[in-house]
Structures are given as structure tokens and as C-alpha cells.
C-alpha positions as a printed NumPy array, in Angstrom:
array([[114.579,  76.359,  86.49 ],
       [113.151,  79.442,  84.817],
       [110.22 ,  81.723,  85.632],
       [107.818,  79.645,  83.545],
       [108.764,  76.538,  85.549],
       [108.44 ,  78.42 ,  88.837],
       [104.929,  79.631,  87.952],
       [103.876,  76.18 ,  86.733],
       [105.152,  74.596,  89.961],
       [103.422,  77.27 ,  92.062],
       [100.125,  76.785,  90.22 ],
       [100.288,  73.042,  90.864],
       [101.032,  73.5  ,  94.576],
       [ 98.551,  76.337,  95.134],
       [ 95.73 ,  74.952,  92.97 ],
       [ 92.373,  76.303,  94.106],
       [ 93.744,  78.868,  96.566],
       [ 95.988,  81.085,  94.429],
       [ 95.933,  81.99 ,  90.739],
       [ 99.619,  83.022,  90.772],
       [ 98.599,  86.349,  89.244],
       [101.085,  88.535,  87.394],
       [100.511,  91.107,  90.155],
       [ 99.597,  89.809,  93.608],
       [ 97.037,  92.534,  94.329],
       [ 94.298,  90.535,  96.044],
       [ 91.695,  91.128,  93.332],
       [ 91.195,  87.529,  92.148],
       [ 91.282,  86.064,  95.671],
       [ 89.48 ,  88.919,  97.465],
       [ 88.018,  87.571, 100.714],
       [ 88.339,  83.922,  99.635],
       [ 88.679,  81.261, 102.302],
       [ 90.938,  79.469, 101.866],
       [ 92.949,  82.068, 100.026],
       [ 95.598,  84.766, 100.268],
       [ 93.472,  87.821,  99.355],
       [ 93.19 ,  89.374, 102.78 ],
       [ 90.625,  89.033, 105.54 ],
       [ 87.025,  90.14 , 105.201],
       [ 86.381,  91.845, 101.886],
       [ 90.115,  92.118, 101.146],
       [ 90.01 ,  95.908, 100.839],
       [ 92.913,  96.458, 103.261],
       [ 95.217,  94.246, 101.216],
       [ 94.204,  96.064,  98.039],
       [ 94.701,  99.536,  99.575],
       [ 98.141,  98.49 , 100.863],
       [ 99.056,  97.105,  97.447],
       [ 97.965, 100.319,  95.72 ],
       [ 99.866, 102.492,  98.208],
       [103.062, 100.431,  97.875],
       [102.936, 100.977,  94.092],
       [103.411, 104.709,  94.775],
       [106.773, 104.122,  96.495],
       [109.844, 104.276,  94.299],
       [113.418, 103.837,  95.469],
       [116.1  , 105.498,  93.406],
       [119.087, 103.263,  93.986],
       [121.614, 105.903,  92.947],
       [120.43 , 108.083,  95.848],
       [121.362, 105.288,  98.274],
       [124.717, 104.594,  96.647],
       [126.824, 107.1  ,  98.564],
       [125.18 , 106.614, 101.955],
       [127.809, 105.833, 104.59 ],
       [125.927, 105.832, 107.909],
       [122.234, 106.285, 107.172],
       [119.9  , 107.138, 110.023],
       [117.024, 104.701, 109.687],
       [115.145, 105.361, 112.939],
       [111.498, 106.204, 112.44 ],
       [108.818, 107.381, 114.852],
       [105.584, 105.504, 114.238],
       [102.667, 106.475, 116.473],
       [105.051, 107.462, 119.261],
       [107.092, 104.245, 119.006],
       [110.669, 104.637, 117.729],
       [111.564, 101.912, 115.25 ],
       [115.174, 101.191, 114.352],
       [114.14 , 100.819, 110.726],
       [111.093, 102.113, 108.834],
       [109.941,  98.576, 108.043],
       [107.271,  96.508, 109.724],
       [106.346,  92.901, 109.157],
       [102.725,  91.881, 108.915],
       [101.807,  88.683, 110.719],
       [100.447,  86.011, 108.429],
       [ 98.83 ,  82.955, 109.874],
       [ 96.788,  80.075, 108.634],
       [ 99.2  ,  79.299, 105.808],
       [ 98.698,  75.561, 106.117],
       [ 94.997,  76.156, 105.456],
       [ 95.068,  79.233, 103.218],
       [ 97.889,  78.001, 100.975],
       [ 96.538,  74.494, 100.653],
       [ 99.38 ,  73.072, 102.748],
       [102.015,  74.09 , 100.184],
       [103.594,  76.698, 102.482],
       [104.55 ,  75.776, 106.038],
       [104.159,  78.131, 108.999],
       [106.856,  76.389, 110.993],
       [110.413,  77.632, 110.618]])
């Protein structure tokens, strides 16, 4: 399977709810229900997408790290890693049943 096959398969499974855009930035699907473009007018998803484009990781700078300190203080809460996961729900509906919520 190559990328062309993956995109073709995704378009078939997500028909009507996702355009399988080159960049998943929430523009095409902004505020669509069902859809993956973010709640309301979709502006939060688009701002997050734009902000994440500004982040660049230089892999060579991580190469020699032996015991990195990854703790991060976020709004007074100490996180063991500077990553947070956003809850996504309604996949059965918003992804046309092609993605399951159950693990």
C-alpha cells in the first residue's frame, strides 16, 4: 500500500465528512456537523493548527540528551511531560462510522 492508496481508501471511508486535505487545518470542514473541523466556527482548531506550524524540533539537538528533564508547569499543575491530549468524541458520528471510539 502506498500513500495514494491510503488517501483513496480514506476518501472512500470518510466520504462526506472529510476531504482528506493535504493539510488537515480545519478550513474545508470548518464547523461542519458531521465533520472534523472543530466545534462552533472551528476557529480554535485553526488557531491551534497555525500555532503548531511555528514549532520546529531540531533532532540533532535531542541526539545527545541522556536524562532530559521533561516536567512542565502548566497553570500551576506540574506535568511530567509537556504534552497534553485533547479529548475527541463523537467519532462514530463525525467520521461517518469509519473510526471507532472504542479501544
